[in-house]
MIDOSE-1310 file (N, C-alpha, C; in nm, 2 decimals, decimal comma, always signed):
residues 269
mnsl	-0,20/+3,60/+8,44/-0,16/+3,66/+8,34/-0,14/+3,65/+8,22; -0,11/+3,71/+8,16/-0,18/+3,75/+7,99/-0,12/+3,63/+7,90; -0,19/+3,56/+7,86/-0,17/+3,42/+7,77/-0,11/+3,48/+7,63; -0,11/+3,60/+7,60/-0,10/+3,63/+7,48/+0,01/+3,67/+7,42
plls	+0,06/+3,63/+7,32/+0,18/+3,64/+7,29/+0,22/+3,86/+7,29; +0,32/+3,91/+7,28/+0,33/+4,02/+7,28/+0,33/+4,06/+7,13; +0,35/+4,03/+7,05/+0,37/+4,04/+6,92/+0,35/+3,93/+6,85; +0,23/+3,93/+6,77/+0,21/+3,84/+6,64/+0,21/+3,88/+6,50
lwnl	+0,30/+3,79/+6,41/+0,26/+3,82/+6,26/+0,20/+3,71/+6,20; +0,09/+3,75/+6,11/+0,00/+3,65/+6,09/+0,05/+3,69/+5,87; +0,09/+3,57/+5,83/+0,08/+3,54/+5,67/+0,14/+3,68/+5,66; +0,21/+3,74/+5,70/+0,25/+3,91/+5,62/+0,34/+3,87/+5,54
tkqf	+0,28/+3,99/+5,40/+0,37/+3,99/+5,32/+0,38/+4,12/+5,28; +0,47/+4,13/+5,21/+0,52/+4,31/+5,13/+0,55/+4,29/+4,99; +0,48/+4,37/+4,91/+0,51/+4,40/+4,77/+0,53/+4,51/+4,73; +0,62/+4,55/+4,64/+0,71/+4,71/+4,59/+0,66/+4,64/+4,45
rvgk	+0,56/+4,80/+4,40/+0,62/+4,81/+4,26/+0,72/+4,88/+4,19; +0,80/+4,82/+4,15/+0,90/+4,90/+4,06/+0,90/+4,88/+3,90; +0,84/+5,01/+3,86/+0,80/+5,06/+3,75/+0,73/+4,91/+3,73; +0,74/+4,84/+3,60/+0,55/+4,72/+3,58/+0,62/+4,63/+3,64
rvit	+0,70/+4,60/+3,74/+0,75/+4,50/+3,79/+0,70/+4,46/+3,94; +0,66/+4,36/+4,02/+0,63/+4,35/+4,17/+0,72/+4,25/+4,20; +0,80/+4,31/+4,33/+0,90/+4,27/+4,38/+0,83/+4,25/+4,53; +0,84/+4,14/+4,55/+0,80/+4,07/+4,69/+0,94/+4,04/+4,76
aved	+0,95/+4,11/+4,87/+1,06/+4,17/+5,00/+1,07/+4,08/+5,09; +0,92/+4,00/+5,13/+0,86/+3,95/+5,26/+0,75/+3,88/+5,21; +0,74/+3,73/+5,23/+0,65/+3,65/+5,18/+0,57/+3,55/+5,30; +0,46/+3,56/+5,32/+0,37/+3,45/+5,42/+0,46/+3,45/+5,53
isfd	+0,52/+3,58/+5,61/+0,57/+3,55/+5,74/+0,54/+3,56/+5,86; +0,49/+3,47/+5,96/+0,46/+3,41/+6,05/+0,46/+3,36/+6,17; +0,48/+3,45/+6,28/+0,55/+3,39/+6,40/+0,50/+3,46/+6,50; +0,49/+3,40/+6,66/+0,50/+3,50/+6,78/+0,61/+3,54/+6,84
vgeg	+0,61/+3,65/+6,91/+0,70/+3,67/+7,04/+0,63/+3,71/+7,14; +0,68/+3,65/+7,24/+0,66/+3,68/+7,38/+0,70/+3,76/+7,47; +0,61/+3,83/+7,55/+0,69/+3,95/+7,63/+0,78/+3,86/+7,72; +0,91/+3,96/+7,67/+1,02/+3,95/+7,73/+1,16/+3,87/+7,69
ecig	+1,05/+3,83/+7,58/+1,18/+3,77/+7,48/+1,26/+3,82/+7,39; +1,39/+3,80/+7,37/+1,44/+3,81/+7,25/+1,47/+3,75/+7,16; +1,41/+3,76/+7,03/+1,41/+3,70/+6,90/+1,56/+3,79/+6,82; +1,66/+3,72/+6,78/+1,72/+3,71/+6,68/+1,68/+3,69/+6,54
ivge	+1,70/+3,81/+6,45/+1,62/+3,82/+6,30/+1,76/+3,82/+6,22; +1,81/+3,69/+6,14/+1,90/+3,66/+6,08/+1,92/+3,66/+5,92; +1,99/+3,71/+5,86/+1,99/+3,68/+5,73/+2,10/+3,74/+5,63; +2,11/+3,73/+5,54/+2,20/+3,81/+5,41/+2,09/+3,93/+5,36
sgsg	+2,22/+4,02/+5,34/+2,18/+4,14/+5,26/+2,07/+4,11/+5,19; +1,98/+4,22/+5,15/+1,80/+4,13/+5,11/+1,78/+4,01/+5,11; +1,79/+3,97/+5,25/+1,73/+3,86/+5,29/+1,56/+3,88/+5,32; +1,53/+4,06/+5,36/+1,39/+4,07/+5,44/+1,38/+4,11/+5,60
ktti	+1,50/+4,12/+5,62/+1,52/+4,14/+5,75/+1,45/+4,28/+5,77; +1,51/+4,37/+5,72/+1,51/+4,51/+5,80/+1,34/+4,58/+5,73; +1,31/+4,51/+5,63/+1,14/+4,52/+5,55/+1,06/+4,48/+5,67; +1,08/+4,36/+5,75/+1,00/+4,30/+5,85/+1,03/+4,40/+5,96
anli	+1,13/+4,42/+6,01/+1,13/+4,56/+6,07/+1,05/+4,63/+6,10; +1,05/+4,73/+5,94/+0,95/+4,84/+5,88/+0,81/+4,83/+5,91; +0,77/+4,68/+5,88/+0,62/+4,67/+5,88/+0,63/+4,71/+6,04; +0,68/+4,63/+6,13/+0,67/+4,59/+6,25/+0,59/+4,72/+6,35
lgly	+0,72/+4,85/+6,28/+0,72/+5,00/+6,32/+0,62/+5,07/+6,23; +0,56/+5,04/+6,16/+0,45/+5,06/+6,15/+0,47/+5,17/+5,98; +0,63/+5,14/+5,99/+0,68/+5,26/+5,85/+0,63/+5,17/+5,67; +0,62/+5,09/+5,69/+0,53/+5,00/+5,58/+0,45/+4,95/+5,62
apts	+0,32/+4,94/+5,51/+0,21/+4,90/+5,52/+0,21/+4,76/+5,49; +0,15/+4,64/+5,53/+0,13/+4,50/+5,42/+0,06/+4,51/+5,34; +0,11/+4,42/+5,23/+0,04/+4,42/+5,12/-0,07/+4,31/+5,16; -0,06/+4,19/+5,26/-0,17/+4,10/+5,32/-0,11/+4,09/+5,45
geil	-0,18/+4,03/+5,53/-0,12/+4,00/+5,63/-0,15/+4,06/+5,72; -0,17/+4,05/+5,85/-0,17/+4,13/+6,02/-0,08/+4,13/+6,16; -0,04/+4,24/+6,17/+0,01/+4,24/+6,29/-0,04/+4,27/+6,42; -0,06/+4,21/+6,48/-0,10/+4,20/+6,64/-0,01/+4,21/+6,71
frge	-0,05/+4,34/+6,83/+0,05/+4,40/+6,99/-0,07/+4,30/+7,09; -0,03/+4,23/+7,19/-0,09/+4,17/+7,26/-0,29/+4,19/+7,25; -0,25/+4,11/+7,08/-0,42/+4,07/+7,06/-0,48/+4,17/+6,94; -0,40/+4,28/+6,99/-0,51/+4,38/+6,91/-0,42/+4,44/+6,77
vlps	-0,50/+4,39/+6,67/-0,46/+4,40/+6,54/-0,42/+4,57/+6,51; -0,26/+4,58/+6,48/-0,22/+4,72/+6,44/-0,22/+4,84/+6,32; -0,32/+4,86/+6,34/-0,38/+4,96/+6,21/-0,21/+5,02/+6,14; -0,23/+5,04/+5,96/-0,13/+5,06/+5,87/-0,11/+5,19/+5,95
rrel	-0,17/+5,27/+5,96/-0,14/+5,44/+6,04/-0,12/+5,45/+6,18; -0,05/+5,45/+6,21/+0,00/+5,38/+6,40/-0,06/+5,57/+6,45; -0,15/+5,48/+6,56/-0,15/+5,61/+6,63/-0,03/+5,65/+6,73; -0,03/+5,80/+6,83/+0,08/+5,75/+6,89/+0,10/+5,67/+6,99
rhrr	+0,01/+5,64/+7,06/-0,01/+5,53/+7,19/+0,11/+5,39/+7,08; +0,05/+5,35/+6,97/+0,12/+5,25/+6,89/+0,28/+5,27/+6,92; +0,33/+5,40/+6,85/+0,47/+5,47/+6,83/+0,57/+5,46/+6,98; +0,47/+5,43/+7,09/+0,50/+5,50/+7,21/+0,54/+5,33/+7,23
miql	+0,46/+5,21/+7,18/+0,51/+5,09/+7,24/+0,64/+5,04/+7,16; +0,61/+5,04/+7,05/+0,75/+5,01/+6,99/+0,84/+5,08/+6,92; +0,94/+5,09/+6,96/+1,07/+5,12/+6,94/+1,20/+5,09/+6,89; +1,25/+5,23/+6,83/+1,35/+5,17/+6,71/+1,48/+5,23/+6,77
vqqn	+1,57/+5,11/+6,74/+1,72/+5,16/+6,73/+1,81/+5,14/+6,63; +1,85/+5,20/+6,57/+1,87/+5,22/+6,45/+2,05/+5,20/+6,47; +2,11/+5,12/+6,37/+2,21/+5,09/+6,31/+2,37/+5,23/+6,32; +2,31/+5,34/+6,30/+2,40/+5,44/+6,31/+2,35/+5,53/+6,41
pysa	+2,43/+5,58/+6,53/+2,33/+5,63/+6,62/+2,40/+5,75/+6,63; +2,45/+5,83/+6,56/+2,52/+5,92/+6,48/+2,42/+6,03/+6,41; +2,35/+5,92/+6,30/+2,23/+5,97/+6,19/+2,09/+5,98/+6,22; +2,08/+5,88/+6,35/+1,98/+5,85/+6,46/+1,95/+5,99/+6,55
lnpr	+2,05/+6,05/+6,57/+2,03/+6,21/+6,70/+2,07/+6,31/+6,57; +1,98/+6,44/+6,64/+1,98/+6,53/+6,59/+2,08/+6,61/+6,60; +2,18/+6,64/+6,51/+2,32/+6,72/+6,58/+2,29/+6,82/+6,60; +2,19/+6,93/+6,59/+2,18/+7,05/+6,67/+2,11/+7,07/+6,81
rtie	+2,08/+6,93/+6,84/+2,00/+6,94/+6,98/+2,14/+6,87/+7,00; +2,11/+6,91/+7,19/+2,20/+6,85/+7,29/+2,14/+6,71/+7,32; +2,23/+6,60/+7,38/+2,17/+6,49/+7,42/+2,04/+6,50/+7,50; +2,07/+6,59/+7,63/+1,96/+6,61/+7,72/+1,79/+6,67/+7,60
sslr	+1,84/+6,77/+7,51/+1,68/+6,76/+7,46/+1,67/+6,69/+7,37; +1,76/+6,62/+7,32/+1,72/+6,50/+7,21/+1,59/+6,38/+7,31; +1,66/+6,37/+7,45/+1,56/+6,27/+7,50/+1,45/+6,35/+7,57; +1,50/+6,46/+7,60/+1,37/+6,57/+7,67/+1,23/+6,58/+7,56
lald	+1,29/+6,59/+7,40/+1,20/+6,59/+7,35/+1,09/+6,45/+7,31; +1,17/+6,30/+7,30/+1,09/+6,18/+7,34/+0,96/+6,20/+7,46; +1,03/+6,25/+7,53/+0,92/+6,28/+7,65/+0,78/+6,35/+7,60; +0,83/+6,47/+7,58/+0,71/+6,58/+7,55/+0,66/+6,54/+7,46
vhgh	+0,71/+6,49/+7,35/+0,62/+6,40/+7,24/+0,52/+6,32/+7,28; +0,53/+6,23/+7,36/+0,42/+6,11/+7,45/+0,40/+6,18/+7,57; +0,42/+6,30/+7,61/+0,38/+6,36/+7,71/+0,39/+6,24/+7,84; +0,49/+6,19/+7,81/+0,54/+6,14/+7,97/+0,58/+6,23/+8,10
caps	+0,52/+6,14/+8,17/+0,51/+6,25/+8,33/+0,48/+6,33/+8,36; +0,51/+6,43/+8,42/+0,51/+6,62/+8,45/+0,61/+6,67/+8,36; +0,54/+6,77/+8,34/+0,65/+6,87/+8,27/+0,78/+6,88/+8,33; +0,71/+6,92/+8,49/+0,86/+6,92/+8,59/+0,97/+6,83/+8,61
drad	+0,92/+6,71/+8,61/+0,96/+6,58/+8,68/+1,03/+6,56/+8,52; +1,08/+6,61/+8,39/+1,11/+6,53/+8,32/+1,26/+6,58/+8,26; +1,37/+6,69/+8,36/+1,48/+6,68/+8,36/+1,53/+6,57/+8,42; +1,45/+6,58/+8,57/+1,54/+6,47/+8,65/+1,54/+6,32/+8,58
lvhq	+1,39/+6,31/+8,49/+1,36/+6,18/+8,43/+1,52/+6,18/+8,29; +1,50/+6,24/+8,24/+1,61/+6,21/+8,12/+1,77/+6,21/+8,23; +1,79/+6,28/+8,34/+1,93/+6,28/+8,42/+1,92/+6,11/+8,42; +1,77/+6,02/+8,45/+1,79/+5,90/+8,54/+1,86/+5,78/+8,41
llee	+1,78/+5,89/+8,33/+1,77/+5,79/+8,14/+1,93/+5,76/+8,15; +2,04/+5,89/+8,12/+2,14/+5,87/+8,12/+2,21/+5,76/+8,23; +2,20/+5,80/+8,35/+2,26/+5,71/+8,40/+2,26/+5,58/+8,44; +2,11/+5,49/+8,39/+2,05/+5,41/+8,35/+2,15/+5,33/+8,22
vgld	+2,19/+5,41/+8,11/+2,25/+5,34/+8,08/+2,42/+5,34/+8,04; +2,43/+5,40/+8,17/+2,60/+5,42/+8,22/+2,67/+5,53/+8,14; +2,59/+5,65/+8,17/+2,64/+5,75/+8,04/+2,62/+5,90/+8,21; +2,79/+5,97/+8,27/+2,68/+6,05/+8,36/+2,62/+6,15/+8,31
asmg	+2,54/+6,20/+8,36/+2,45/+6,30/+8,38/+2,48/+6,42/+8,32; +2,58/+6,45/+8,34/+2,67/+6,59/+8,26/+2,67/+6,56/+8,09; +2,64/+6,49/+8,10/+2,66/+6,44/+7,94/+2,54/+6,50/+7,87; +2,47/+6,51/+7,94/+2,31/+6,57/+7,84/+2,36/+6,67/+7,76
rrsp	+2,47/+6,75/+7,84/+2,43/+6,92/+7,78/+2,52/+6,92/+7,65; +2,61/+6,81/+7,61/+2,69/+6,78/+7,50/+2,57/+6,77/+7,40; +2,71/+6,77/+7,24/+2,66/+6,73/+7,13/+2,66/+6,61/+7,09; +2,56/+6,54/+7,02/+2,62/+6,41/+6,98/+2,75/+6,41/+6,90
aals	+2,82/+6,52/+6,89/+2,94/+6,51/+6,76/+3,02/+6,49/+6,89; +3,02/+6,54/+6,99/+3,14/+6,49/+7,16/+3,14/+6,34/+7,20; +3,02/+6,29/+7,18/+3,01/+6,14/+7,21/+3,13/+6,09/+7,12; +3,14/+5,94/+7,19/+3,14/+5,79/+7,09/+3,09/+5,73/+7,04
ggqr	+3,10/+5,65/+6,95/+2,99/+5,55/+6,85/+2,89/+5,52/+6,99; +2,95/+5,45/+7,07/+2,94/+5,33/+7,21/+2,83/+5,42/+7,27; +2,90/+5,59/+7,31/+2,81/+5,66/+7,42/+2,66/+5,71/+7,32; +2,73/+5,74/+7,18/+2,54/+5,79/+7,09/+2,48/+5,67/+7,07
qrva	+2,56/+5,55/+7,07/+2,43/+5,44/+7,11/+2,36/+5,37/+7,20; +2,42/+5,46/+7,31/+2,38/+5,41/+7,46/+2,26/+5,53/+7,48; +2,28/+5,65/+7,46/+2,16/+5,78/+7,43/+2,06/+5,75/+7,31; +2,11/+5,67/+7,20/+1,95/+5,60/+7,15/+1,88/+5,53/+7,21
iara	+1,96/+5,43/+7,24/+1,87/+5,31/+7,34/+1,82/+5,37/+7,46; +1,88/+5,47/+7,53/+1,78/+5,60/+7,66/+1,64/+5,62/+7,55; +1,64/+5,69/+7,44/+1,59/+5,74/+7,41/+1,44/+5,64/+7,39; +1,50/+5,51/+7,31/+1,38/+5,43/+7,30/+1,37/+5,39/+7,42
iacq	+1,39/+5,38/+7,54/+1,34/+5,33/+7,63/+1,24/+5,42/+7,76; +1,25/+5,57/+7,71/+1,25/+5,66/+7,80/+1,10/+5,65/+7,80; +1,01/+5,59/+7,72/+0,88/+5,64/+7,75/+0,78/+5,50/+7,75; +0,83/+5,43/+7,85/+0,81/+5,25/+7,89/+0,79/+5,22/+7,77
selv	+0,83/+5,21/+7,68/+0,83/+5,09/+7,56/+0,85/+4,96/+7,59; +0,76/+4,90/+7,50/+0,72/+4,74/+7,51/+0,83/+4,68/+7,45; +0,86/+4,70/+7,29/+0,90/+4,63/+7,18/+0,99/+4,76/+7,17; +1,15/+4,68/+7,17/+1,21/+4,79/+7,08/+1,29/+4,65/+6,98
vlde	+1,28/+4,76/+6,88/+1,33/+4,68/+6,72/+1,48/+4,75/+6,70; +1,53/+4,68/+6,70/+1,72/+4,67/+6,74/+1,80/+4,66/+6,58; +1,78/+4,72/+6,54/+1,84/+4,75/+6,37/+1,99/+4,72/+6,39; +2,07/+4,64/+6,36/+2,21/+4,61/+6,36/+2,27/+4,72/+6,46
ptsa	+2,20/+4,67/+6,57/+2,25/+4,82/+6,68/+2,42/+4,80/+6,70; +2,45/+4,70/+6,67/+2,63/+4,69/+6,73/+2,72/+4,70/+6,60; +2,69/+4,65/+6,45/+2,77/+4,68/+6,35/+2,87/+4,76/+6,33; +2,81/+4,90/+6,35/+2,93/+5,03/+6,36/+3,04/+5,04/+6,50
ldvl	+3,05/+4,93/+6,59/+3,10/+4,96/+6,69/+3,23/+4,84/+6,70; +3,35/+4,91/+6,75/+3,46/+4,77/+6,73/+3,41/+4,67/+6,89; +3,49/+4,56/+6,90/+3,41/+4,41/+6,94/+3,45/+4,45/+7,10; +3,51/+4,54/+7,17/+3,49/+4,55/+7,30/+3,38/+4,65/+7,32
vqar	+3,32/+4,71/+7,25/+3,21/+4,80/+7,27/+3,12/+4,73/+7,26; +3,10/+4,69/+7,11/+3,02/+4,61/+7,12/+2,94/+4,53/+7,23; +3,06/+4,47/+7,29/+3,01/+4,41/+7,42/+2,94/+4,44/+7,54; +2,97/+4,57/+7,57/+2,98/+4,66/+7,64/+2,81/+4,71/+7,63
vlkl	+2,78/+4,71/+7,47/+2,62/+4,78/+7,43/+2,53/+4,64/+7,51; +2,63/+4,55/+7,43/+2,50/+4,36/+7,43/+2,48/+4,35/+7,60; +2,56/+4,33/+7,72/+2,53/+4,39/+7,83/+2,49/+4,46/+7,88; +2,49/+4,59/+7,81/+2,34/+4,71/+7,89/+2,24/+4,64/+7,80
lstl	+2,22/+4,58/+7,67/+2,04/+4,55/+7,64/+2,05/+4,47/+7,74; +2,11/+4,34/+7,75/+2,09/+4,23/+7,86/+2,02/+4,26/+7,94; +2,11/+4,33/+8,03/+2,06/+4,42/+8,21/+1,92/+4,49/+8,16; +1,91/+4,60/+8,09/+1,76/+4,68/+8,04/+1,68/+4,56/+8,01
rrsr	+1,70/+4,44/+7,94/+1,59/+4,41/+7,90/+1,51/+4,27/+8,06; +1,64/+4,24/+8,15/+1,56/+4,22/+8,29/+1,48/+4,31/+8,37; +1,55/+4,44/+8,39/+1,54/+4,54/+8,48/+1,36/+4,63/+8,44; +1,37/+4,62/+8,26/+1,26/+4,68/+8,25/+1,19/+4,60/+8,20
nlty	+1,17/+4,47/+8,13/+1,07/+4,36/+8,11/+1,06/+4,39/+7,97; +1,19/+4,41/+7,91/+1,16/+4,44/+7,80/+1,14/+4,32/+7,65; +1,11/+4,35/+7,57/+1,08/+4,23/+7,45/+1,19/+4,29/+7,37; +1,29/+4,23/+7,25/+1,35/+4,31/+7,16/+1,33/+4,20/+7,06
lfis	+1,35/+4,27/+6,93/+1,35/+4,22/+6,81/+1,50/+4,23/+6,74; +1,62/+4,13/+6,73/+1,73/+4,19/+6,74/+1,82/+4,13/+6,59; +1,79/+4,23/+6,48/+1,82/+4,21/+6,37/+1,99/+4,24/+6,34; +2,06/+4,14/+6,27/+2,13/+4,13/+6,25/+2,16/+4,04/+6,15
hdis	+2,31/+4,08/+6,09/+2,35/+4,03/+5,97/+2,47/+3,87/+6,03; +2,54/+3,91/+6,17/+2,61/+3,84/+6,25/+2,54/+3,76/+6,36; +2,53/+3,60/+6,31/+2,47/+3,56/+6,38/+2,53/+3,52/+6,51; +2,71/+3,50/+6,55/+2,77/+3,53/+6,65/+2,70/+3,64/+6,75
vvrn	+2,69/+3,74/+6,69/+2,62/+3,86/+6,79/+2,45/+3,81/+6,83; +2,44/+3,74/+6,80/+2,27/+3,71/+6,81/+2,29/+3,63/+6,89; +2,40/+3,50/+6,87/+2,38/+3,40/+6,99/+2,42/+3,45/+7,14; +2,51/+3,55/+7,13/+2,53/+3,64/+7,28/+2,39/+3,68/+7,34
iadr	+2,27/+3,71/+7,26/+2,16/+3,80/+7,35/+1,99/+3,74/+7,31; +1,98/+3,64/+7,22/+1,87/+3,59/+7,17/+1,85/+3,47/+7,23; +1,68/+3,44/+7,27/+1,64/+3,34/+7,29/+1,58/+3,24/+7,17; +1,56/+3,32/+7,09/+1,56/+3,20/+6,97/+1,54/+3,26/+6,81
vavf	+1,58/+3,26/+6,71/+1,65/+3,29/+6,58/+1,53/+3,24/+6,51; +1,53/+3,34/+6,42/+1,44/+3,36/+6,28/+1,56/+3,35/+6,18; +1,56/+3,29/+6,09/+1,64/+3,25/+5,99/+1,57/+3,31/+5,88; +1,61/+3,42/+5,78/+1,56/+3,47/+5,65/+1,64/+3,44/+5,54
dggr	+1,57/+3,44/+5,43/+1,64/+3,38/+5,28/+1,57/+3,44/+5,21; +1,60/+3,53/+5,14/+1,49/+3,58/+5,00/+1,37/+3,59/+5,04; +1,35/+3,66/+5,13/+1,24/+3,75/+5,21/+1,12/+3,59/+5,26; +1,15/+3,50/+5,26/+1,11/+3,37/+5,31/+1,19/+3,32/+5,49
lief	+1,06/+3,28/+5,61/+1,16/+3,24/+5,69/+1,14/+3,12/+5,67; +1,28/+3,10/+5,68/+1,32/+2,93/+5,62/+1,34/+2,85/+5,77; +1,40/+2,89/+5,89/+1,43/+2,84/+6,06/+1,35/+2,95/+6,12; +1,29/+2,84/+6,26/+1,29/+2,97/+6,33/+1,28/+2,83/+6,51
sdve	+1,36/+2,87/+6,57/+1,43/+2,78/+6,68/+1,50/+2,82/+6,76; +1,47/+2,75/+6,89/+1,57/+2,79/+6,97/+1,71/+2,82/+6,94; +1,80/+2,94/+7,01/+1,92/+3,00/+6,95/+2,00/+2,85/+7,03; +2,03/+2,75/+7,13/+2,10/+2,64/+7,14/+2,05/+2,56/+7,03
kifs	+1,95/+2,50/+7,01/+1,92/+2,45/+6,87/+1,92/+2,45/+6,70; +1,95/+2,63/+6,70/+1,99/+2,67/+6,61/+2,14/+2,61/+6,57; +2,25/+2,69/+6,70/+2,37/+2,67/+6,65/+2,39/+2,54/+6,68; +2,37/+2,42/+6,68/+2,40/+2,32/+6,76/+2,32/+2,20/+6,65
apeq	+2,20/+2,20/+6,60/+2,15/+2,16/+6,49/+2,05/+2,19/+6,38; +2,13/+2,28/+6,35/+2,04/+2,36/+6,20/+1,98/+2,25/+6,15; +1,87/+2,31/+6,07/+1,77/+2,22/+5,99/+1,82/+2,25/+5,84; +1,86/+2,36/+5,82/+1,87/+2,41/+5,68/+1,98/+2,43/+5,63
eytr	+2,01/+2,41/+5,51/+2,13/+2,46/+5,42/+2,22/+2,54/+5,43; +2,14/+2,69/+5,43/+2,19/+2,81/+5,43/+2,21/+2,89/+5,60; +2,09/+2,79/+5,70/+2,18/+2,85/+5,82/+2,29/+2,76/+5,86; +2,35/+2,61/+5,79/+2,45/+2,60/+5,80/+2,58/+2,69/+5,73
sllg	+2,52/+2,74/+5,62/+2,63/+2,83/+5,59/+2,66/+2,93/+5,67; +2,57/+3,00/+5,75/+2,53/+3,10/+5,82/+2,70/+3,08/+5,90; +2,57/+2,99/+5,98/+2,69/+2,92/+6,12/+2,89/+2,89/+6,10; +2,88/+2,83/+5,95/+2,99/+2,79/+5,87/+3,10/+2,92/+5,89
svpv	+3,03/+3,06/+5,84/+3,16/+3,15/+5,78/+3,11/+3,23/+5,94; +3,06/+3,18/+6,07/+3,12/+3,25/+6,17/+3,28/+3,23/+6,22; +3,31/+3,35/+6,28/+3,46/+3,38/+6,28/+3,49/+3,28/+6,41; +3,57/+3,24/+6,41/+3,63/+3,16/+6,52/+3,66/+3,21/+6,64
ided	+3,63/+3,19/+6,73/+3,66/+3,20/+6,88/+3,72/+3,15/+7,02; +3,69/+3,01/+7,00/+3,77/+2,92/+7,05/+3,74/+2,77/+7,03; +3,78/+2,70/+7,05/+3,76/+2,53/+7,05/+3,65/+2,50/+7,02; +3,58/+2,49/+7,11/+3,41/+2,49/+7,06/+3,34/+2,55/+6,95
eanl	+3,38/+2,70/+6,89/+3,34/+2,72/+6,76/+3,42/+2,67/+6,64; +3,54/+2,64/+6,68/+3,61/+2,60/+6,58/+3,56/+2,44/+6,53; +3,53/+2,39/+6,63/+3,46/+2,24/+6,61/+3,32/+2,21/+6,55; +3,30/+2,36/+6,62/+3,12/+2,34/+6,50/+3,16/+2,38/+6,38
rdrl	+3,23/+2,45/+6,36/+3,25/+2,50/+6,23/+3,32/+2,36/+6,11; +3,41/+2,33/+6,16/+3,45/+2,17/+6,12/+3,29/+2,09/+6,07; +3,23/+2,05/+6,20/+3,14/+1,99/+6,14/+3,04/+2,04/+6,06; +3,01/+2,16/+6,08/+2,91/+2,22/+5,95/+2,92/+2,20/+5,84
slis	+3,09/+2,25/+5,79/+3,17/+2,22/+5,69/+3,15/+2,09/+5,63; +3,15/+1,97/+5,71/+3,13/+1,84/+5,67/+3,01/+1,83/+5,64; +2,90/+1,85/+5,72/+2,79/+1,80/+5,69/+2,70/+1,88/+5,53; +2,76/+1,99/+5,52/+2,77/+2,06/+5,40/+2,76/+2,02/+5,26
t	+2,88/+1,93/+5,30/+3,01/+1,87/+5,19/+2,91/+1,75/+5,14
């Protein structure tokens, strides 16, 4: 059994130059992600969540620090094999899909780019992928515009797992969906995680959504990692005032959560 974490961030810092100013988007971030884990990354807008995602995906090069995948340092310029291992599901599934391609064509393109399986088997695999994410294979002939938001997000998930990816970065994957569809997509993600032994980085500003899927939660504020713990501990005994304020703003669903919000309000005052 491999004892190495699937993903490791070591003292990761990213700075941007804007005119004569240098802006630090994330500073000195370190944490490990175990194989099969779901790590929730939460924080308000500008906290550094998306910058971390872009660094992991190789869209940005770090100013300093390293990113390791199974103990191998990932280069700033990623090879095709690195891009296959780490895939993205974006917030807006419509903009993520080419409106001029059918669903089948979009999924087939991912298989073609990565040379996954024999060309003669790819059409069947596309159908299997659609069925795996809860869509009828006949939907492959449709355009993205002919699908609902939830269906398009299922296609985006199918594309992310098409080539046996190991780590999926989910950037606000349910924020554009209504509550019922959101719950169904979260259930699908949990099912795929078990069946495919996937590892997730689930980025969200909504900590109540993260509660339903994450094993551990990383809380970001102002580009810094201020708290990182098991999801149960984050919700029952947060250490940081900022984390308590995030929890205190969670919409109330049941009596237990109402009591939690009231208790956190008392702690904060």
